[in-house]
Wavefront OBJ file of the C-alpha trace (Angstrom):
o trace
v -29.633 62.872 52.412
v -26.904 61.375 54.351
v -26.476 57.473 54.709
v -25.616 55.059 56.993
v -25.021 51.046 56.802
v -26.596 49.413 59.497
v -25.136 46.096 60.349
v -27.474 43.916 62.247
v -27.070 40.116 61.648
v -29.909 39.516 63.457
v -32.991 40.937 61.204
v -36.824 40.523 61.206
v -38.481 37.796 60.870
v -35.661 36.658 62.978
v -37.218 37.463 66.469
v -33.984 38.243 68.376
v -33.668 41.145 71.080
v -30.585 42.487 69.609
v -32.451 43.581 66.191
v -35.149 45.465 68.089
v -33.531 48.983 68.222
v -32.964 48.498 64.194
v -36.495 47.201 63.480
v -38.058 50.046 65.826
v -36.172 52.881 64.639
v -36.235 52.531 60.796
v -39.396 53.739 60.194
v -38.314 57.034 61.311
v -34.870 57.346 59.822
v -35.538 59.307 56.771
v -38.108 61.977 58.915
v -34.551 62.922 60.331
v -32.453 63.281 57.198
v -30.760 59.662 57.127
v -31.106 57.143 54.270
v -30.588 53.899 55.818
v -29.335 50.727 54.544
v -29.342 47.449 56.320
v -26.628 44.366 56.064
v -28.147 41.351 57.819
v -27.934 37.276 57.853
v -30.093 35.293 55.858
v -32.919 34.058 58.400
v -32.596 30.523 57.117
v -29.546 30.250 59.432
v -31.813 31.044 62.541
v -34.933 28.942 61.631
v -35.403 28.523 65.626
v -36.069 32.007 66.196
v -38.345 33.619 63.530
v -41.674 35.444 63.830
v -43.181 36.922 60.534
v -45.424 39.387 62.721
v -42.059 41.521 62.920
v -42.336 42.312 59.150
v -45.315 44.100 59.690
v -44.347 47.556 60.901
v -40.773 47.582 58.461
v -40.451 50.474 55.838
v -40.674 48.782 52.429
v -38.205 51.225 50.879
v -35.151 50.323 53.133
v -32.886 48.356 50.979
v -31.901 44.769 53.002
v -28.871 43.193 51.657
v -28.684 39.664 53.086
v -25.461 37.542 53.452
v -24.939 33.806 54.386
v -23.016 32.279 57.220
v -21.433 28.799 57.874
v -24.016 26.094 58.269
v -24.666 25.374 61.835
v -24.838 21.794 61.185
v -21.040 22.277 60.212
v -19.587 24.620 63.183
v -21.491 22.314 65.778
v -19.321 19.864 65.483
v -16.324 22.126 66.311
v -18.472 23.443 69.264
v -19.303 26.477 67.552
v -22.714 28.235 67.382
v -21.810 31.935 67.824
v -23.559 33.803 64.936
v -20.569 36.357 65.082
v -17.966 33.799 64.332
v -20.519 31.972 61.414
v -20.795 35.172 59.680
v -18.311 37.491 60.112
v -16.556 36.536 56.875
v -19.515 36.864 54.868
v -20.658 40.405 56.510
v -17.054 41.430 55.590
v -17.008 40.619 51.924
v -20.203 42.231 51.551
v -19.931 45.022 53.554
v -16.507 46.207 51.726
v -18.350 45.853 48.307
v -21.306 48.185 49.864
v -18.545 50.683 51.038
v -16.546 50.280 47.965
v -19.548 50.696 45.731
v -21.666 53.518 47.279
v -21.075 56.297 49.325
v -21.917 56.122 53.201
v -21.234 58.728 56.095
v -21.481 56.250 58.693
v -21.383 52.462 59.596
v -23.805 51.375 62.828
v -23.207 48.094 64.380
v -26.641 47.292 66.221
v -25.944 43.909 67.397
v -24.799 41.862 70.102
v -22.981 39.507 67.975
v -19.670 41.786 68.862
v -16.989 39.517 66.413
v -18.589 41.410 63.608
v -17.632 44.834 65.093
v -14.000 44.801 64.828
v -14.882 44.770 60.856
v -15.528 48.461 61.821
v -12.058 49.251 62.257
v -10.732 47.324 59.403
v -13.389 48.779 56.889
v -12.566 52.355 58.630
v -8.930 52.143 57.553
v -9.632 51.256 54.192
v -12.696 53.702 53.029
v -12.391 56.247 56.200
v -15.879 55.951 57.004
v -16.587 56.352 60.717
v -18.437 53.287 63.027
v -20.424 53.637 65.907
v -21.319 50.495 68.243
v -24.504 49.911 70.297
v -23.438 48.199 73.195
v -26.763 46.282 74.039
v -24.976 43.875 76.535
v -21.365 43.734 77.901
v -18.968 42.738 75.628
v -16.540 41.790 78.073
v -18.263 40.813 81.119
v -16.539 40.050 84.502
v -20.006 38.804 85.978
v -18.600 35.094 86.470
v -15.790 36.190 88.374
v -17.340 38.440 90.953
v -17.671 36.734 94.247
v -20.758 34.330 94.651
v -21.323 34.323 90.905
v -22.675 30.939 89.710
v -20.430 28.782 87.457
v -20.144 30.048 83.879
v -22.339 28.126 81.549
v -20.393 26.428 78.314
v -17.295 25.255 79.860
v -14.350 25.860 77.572
v -16.484 27.838 74.962
v -17.143 30.088 77.832
v -13.442 30.530 78.213
v -12.698 31.011 74.700
v -15.145 33.137 74.154
v -14.040 35.602 77.319
v -10.444 35.479 76.385
v -11.549 36.663 72.713
v -13.546 39.435 73.975
v -10.717 40.419 76.171
v -8.560 40.475 72.662
v -11.194 42.354 70.759
v -13.059 45.170 72.943
v -10.397 47.554 73.224
v -8.911 47.078 69.737
v -12.378 47.438 68.438
v -13.493 50.245 70.936
v -10.597 52.609 70.739
v -11.120 53.414 66.831
v -14.732 53.463 67.296
v -16.036 57.328 66.399
v -19.117 56.884 69.295
v -20.373 54.283 71.483
v -24.385 54.235 72.155
v -24.970 52.270 75.245
v -28.475 51.339 77.040
v -26.923 51.775 80.442
v -24.641 54.234 82.014
v -22.737 51.731 84.035
v -21.556 49.788 80.600
v -19.639 53.399 79.520
v -18.645 53.589 83.037
v -16.620 50.253 83.031
v -15.243 50.955 79.780
v -13.793 54.335 81.257
v -12.325 52.359 84.209
v -10.831 49.572 81.835
v -9.321 51.867 79.256
v -7.942 54.952 80.413
v -8.316 56.404 76.675
v -11.977 56.031 76.729
v -13.530 59.698 77.930
v -17.280 60.065 78.556
v -17.727 61.990 75.428
v -17.079 59.048 73.445
v -20.318 57.218 74.682
v -23.850 58.408 74.851
v -26.765 56.331 76.813
v -29.664 55.568 74.716
v -32.059 53.370 76.086
v -34.363 50.813 74.261
v -37.739 52.580 73.167
v -41.336 51.543 73.461
v -42.775 49.617 70.601
v -45.403 52.307 69.671
v -46.553 50.543 66.215
v -46.365 47.039 67.347
v -48.897 47.656 70.227
v -51.139 48.544 67.209
v -50.992 45.454 65.805
v -51.238 43.373 69.180
v -54.413 45.399 70.656
v -56.248 44.339 67.467
v -55.291 40.733 67.737
v -56.296 40.699 71.601
v -59.690 41.830 70.445
v -60.156 39.375 67.467
v -57.760 36.395 68.504
v -58.201 33.474 71.194
v -56.285 34.584 74.579
v -52.987 33.328 75.014
v -53.244 32.984 78.763
v -55.608 30.101 79.865
v -58.591 30.884 82.115
v -57.586 30.231 85.911
v -59.265 30.713 89.147
v -56.691 33.195 90.510
v -54.983 35.790 89.185
v -52.488 35.752 86.501
v -48.975 37.083 86.661
v -47.116 37.301 83.322
v -43.660 37.315 81.952
v -42.244 36.919 78.537
v -38.529 37.167 78.112
v -35.333 35.514 79.296
v -34.764 34.398 82.892
v -31.191 33.596 83.340
v -29.407 32.920 86.575
v -28.717 36.615 87.418
v -32.229 36.753 87.813
v -32.942 34.240 90.814
v -32.425 36.210 93.644
v -35.526 38.153 92.270
v -37.384 35.433 91.476
v -36.622 33.816 94.986
v -38.071 37.047 96.509
v -41.110 36.778 93.898
v -41.872 33.145 94.836
v -41.832 33.726 98.565
v -44.491 36.412 98.282
v -46.996 34.421 96.040
v -46.370 31.332 98.372
v -47.764 33.178 101.050
v -51.330 33.277 98.966
v -51.096 29.411 97.559
v -54.281 28.771 99.632
v -56.370 31.712 99.297
v -59.551 31.280 97.197
v -57.849 33.271 94.415
v -54.157 32.413 94.503
v -51.459 33.917 92.219
v -50.907 31.984 88.764
v -47.292 32.893 87.193
v -46.657 32.213 83.564
v -43.379 32.603 82.118
v -42.951 32.664 78.345
v -39.500 32.303 76.315
v -37.371 32.053 79.174
v -34.664 30.041 77.165
v -32.882 30.947 74.151
v -32.248 27.127 73.780
v -34.265 25.796 70.247
v -38.050 24.482 71.162
v -38.029 21.200 73.294
v -34.072 21.882 74.423
v -34.711 24.849 76.944
v -34.273 23.905 80.735
v -36.485 25.396 82.831
v -35.333 28.168 84.927
v -38.298 28.122 87.272
v -38.763 24.108 88.480
v -37.143 23.635 91.404
v -37.366 26.900 92.977
v -41.103 26.800 92.611
v -40.872 23.369 94.346
v -38.856 24.781 97.080
v -41.321 27.376 98.113
v -44.282 24.495 97.428
v -46.128 26.470 94.419
v -44.972 24.340 91.394
v -48.705 24.067 90.515
v -48.855 27.737 90.103
v -46.047 28.156 88.190
v -46.371 27.509 84.138
v -43.113 27.736 82.131
v -42.550 27.887 78.313
v -38.938 28.166 77.780
v -39.185 27.912 73.774
v -39.109 31.400 72.489
v -42.453 33.165 71.715
v -43.380 36.017 68.694
v -42.685 39.457 70.052
v -46.424 40.677 69.061
v -47.443 37.486 71.256
v -45.557 38.895 73.887
v -47.100 42.018 73.862
v -50.450 40.369 73.893
v -49.113 38.360 76.998
v -48.994 41.578 79.092
v -52.012 42.943 77.614
v -54.168 39.929 78.957
v -52.745 39.540 82.405
v -53.969 40.695 85.526
v -50.432 41.610 86.425
v -47.365 42.532 84.855
v -43.965 41.456 86.033
v -40.602 43.405 85.722
v -37.321 41.456 87.065
v -34.141 42.757 87.947
v -30.862 41.176 87.913
v -27.893 40.891 90.304
v -26.028 42.578 87.320
v -27.249 46.139 88.365
v -26.101 47.708 85.412
v -28.776 45.433 83.466
v -31.444 47.366 81.886
v -34.456 45.342 80.618
v -35.539 45.765 77.206
v -38.864 45.170 78.352
v -39.616 47.738 81.067
v -40.831 50.291 78.355
v -43.229 48.074 76.520
v -44.455 47.034 79.946
v -45.169 50.682 81.276
v -46.827 51.429 78.067
v -48.928 48.667 78.361
v -51.069 50.123 80.997
v -51.643 46.814 82.953
v -50.690 46.647 86.984
v -47.316 45.888 87.469
v -44.838 44.885 90.290
v -40.922 45.195 89.588
v -38.266 43.282 91.651
v -35.065 44.917 91.610
v -31.918 44.972 93.392
v -31.434 47.866 95.707
v -29.191 50.443 93.680
v -29.950 48.643 90.314
v -30.766 50.353 86.983
v -34.168 49.103 86.733
v -34.863 50.856 90.465
v -33.746 54.147 89.192
v -35.831 54.059 85.885
v -39.142 52.851 87.845
v -38.074 55.862 90.568
v -38.214 57.960 87.323
v -41.121 56.819 85.536
v -43.567 55.248 87.679
v -46.352 52.907 86.502
v -45.091 49.751 89.031
v -45.017 48.875 92.410
v -41.340 48.564 93.049
v -39.841 46.152 95.634
v -35.813 46.063 95.992
v -33.807 43.850 98.028
v -29.992 43.543 99.149
v -28.292 40.406 97.328
v -27.424 39.281 101.035
v -29.525 36.353 102.233
v -30.354 37.900 105.505
v -32.201 40.782 104.063
v -34.886 38.752 101.952
v -37.736 38.509 104.499
v -38.304 42.589 104.536
v -38.399 42.328 100.545
v -40.994 39.362 100.793
v -42.905 41.286 103.322
v -42.765 44.160 101.161
v -44.269 42.174 98.071
v -47.009 40.555 100.032
v -48.121 43.768 101.030
v -48.528 44.625 97.437
v -50.072 41.762 96.160
v -52.366 41.457 99.250
v -53.707 45.229 98.578
v -53.803 43.863 94.849
v -56.456 40.958 95.800
v -58.513 43.327 97.782
v -58.774 46.105 94.719
v -57.496 44.411 91.576
v -58.051 47.407 89.514
v -56.440 50.123 91.869
v -53.239 51.612 90.793
v -49.912 50.362 91.800
v -47.302 52.289 92.752
v -46.724 55.582 91.540
v -48.528 56.573 87.965
v -46.714 56.036 85.006
v -45.154 59.170 83.394
v -47.133 58.559 79.997
v -45.748 62.430 79.188
v -42.431 61.171 79.564
v -42.666 57.777 78.342
v -43.786 59.173 74.842
v -41.572 62.377 74.821
v -38.617 60.589 75.623
v -38.578 56.523 75.429
v -41.162 56.296 72.284
v -39.405 54.459 69.300
v -39.669 57.973 67.636
v -37.977 59.748 70.386
v -35.332 57.270 70.688
v -34.803 57.496 66.890
v -34.635 61.042 66.840
v -31.539 60.882 69.537
v -29.585 58.208 67.793
v -29.660 60.058 64.709
v -28.818 63.422 66.445
v -25.767 61.796 67.797
v -25.088 60.619 64.300
v -25.267 64.301 62.983
v -22.432 65.474 65.366
v -20.368 62.674 64.433
v -20.372 63.298 60.746
v -20.430 67.016 61.011
v -17.006 67.160 63.127
v -13.642 67.642 60.797
v -11.813 64.183 60.085
v -8.900 63.240 58.258
v -8.774 59.918 56.098
v -6.616 57.382 58.414
v -3.631 56.265 56.873
v -3.727 52.576 55.295
v -4.040 49.526 58.004
v -0.615 47.898 58.287
v -1.100 43.896 58.436
v -0.034 43.532 61.517
v -3.038 45.447 63.077
v -5.453 42.576 61.793
v -4.275 40.559 64.568
v -4.279 42.728 67.584
v -2.893 42.344 70.988
v -4.473 41.700 73.969
v -5.235 44.928 75.843
v -4.277 45.609 79.851
v -5.959 43.746 82.321
v -9.469 45.229 83.485
v -9.498 47.181 86.715
l 1 2 3 4 5 6 7 8 9 10 11 12 13 14 15 16 17 18 19 20 21 22 23 24 25 26 27 28 29 30 31 32 33 34 35 36 37 38 39 40 41 42 43 44 45 46 47 48 49 50 51 52 53 54 55 56 57 58 59 60 61 62 63 64 65 66 67 68 69 70 71 72 73 74 75 76 77 78 79 80 81 82 83 84 85 86 87 88 89 90 91 92 93 94 95 96 97 98 99 100 101 102 103 104 105 106 107 108 109 110 111 112 113 114 115 116 117 118 119 120 121 122 123 124 125 126 127 128 129 130 131 132 133 134 135 136 137 138 139 140 141 142 143 144 145 146 147 148 149 150 151 152 153 154 155 156 157 158 159 160 161 162 163 164 165 166 167 168 169 170 171 172 173 174 175 176 177 178 179 180 181 182 183 184 185 186 187 188 189 190 191 192 193 194 195 196 197 198 199 200 201 202 203 204 205 206 207 208 209 210 211 212 213 214 215 216 217 218 219 220 221 222 223 224 225 226 227 228 229 230 231 232 233 234 235 236 237 238 239 240 241 242 243 244 245 246 247 248 249 250 251 252 253 254 255 256 257 258 259 260 261 262 263 264 265 266 267 268 269 270 271 272 273 274 275 276 277 278 279 280 281 282 283 284 285 286 287 288 289 290 291 292 293 294 295 296 297 298 299 300 301 302 303 304 305 306 307 308 309 310 311 312 313 314 315 316 317 318 319 320 321 322 323 324 325 326 327 328 329 330 331 332 333 334 335 336 337 338 339 340 341 342 343 344 345 346 347 348 349 350 351 352 353 354 355 356 357 358 359 360 361 362 363 364 365 366 367 368 369 370 371 372 373 374 375 376 377 378 379 380 381 382 383 384 385 386 387 388 389 390 391 392 393 394 395 396 397 398 399 400 401 402 403 404 405 406 407 408 409 410 411 412 413 414 415 416 417 418 419 420 421 422 423 424 425 426 427 428 429 430 431 432 433 434 435 436 437 438 439 440 441 442 443 444 445 446 447 448 449 450 451 452 453 454
């Protein structure tokens, strides 16, 4: 059986978005001929992000090796909280030991802690084992350099991280055997940025739907007290990040909801886990905008992270579930497939010509409202969404939008289907003839910056 070493610093019970692909695909690896070994960071280094329910679906016979990380109490004094920086030396030590002691056919980096991915090139030069990178978000992003973009958060730390990404991204990607990306546009940008990055070096592999997790969530809904409180109106629920890139979509939503605020059954909005900040430290993403639209009494936000199974329960309990697009049109929400599979009436608000718009058009399952980011185009989008909400109030059980293509969701976007496609990519890679690369020169440990992005 072929063997893969999976590098996932965040791993259950840590509840982080970037570990979900690995967590959901692990039960299927051996079915498709691969023996996985996981290398992760000890959960104690993320005490604020833990969710024991994530352990339920993991296979018990997959070895998981845990490393340490620099204590947050120490690195915070120097302004460093990034897990990639804190754990890279420890991941390097244990990863090299495993690669030298055991036989592996491939190394798979599935994480947004991209500062550990350069280890793939170092290890490949030392052991000959190829590596694959899972691009779940852009590593080097020009979002904050675009006209009209908000000021980047984090001050000097953002600029340091951006400069480091400019140095390390190309150096790391150039020798990767393959890049898996959740969005076609991320691969397109790599091709524009680096002349050597060809289309054949990347594959699009979206996030899958949490098949096994919904079994657990539905049982809890039937046997446990509800998470959403009883209210006189209709409950619209959303669980996940709310960044400044989602503010235009949120503005359209709030403007539409405001038109129903004086009705006998107004819409009430519930947002959970909107910030990655520790409990009690998150800043509201909805408060000011809700006040501007006069609906602050109808908007309820919990910034602290919520459990993954709890987030599925929230969707099952809602009258309406919600999908929000980003003004980064390449953004592919990881919650899209879980939301559609929940089977609840769903509204989606997305920029025109975005990945979210394309996915909903293909898969159905949601009433889609699109908008142009320019301020002058806000009213048509609000009118469209208001009409959708008015139709729902008249017939709450009516279907919203085109019916979900459940056969396509199961065949192409279930956790099992995504795992199978991922491992088919791995099979192609290791079946290619390859020659072990020469030993790495000492100077190559310190790469030079890539050419400027185009």
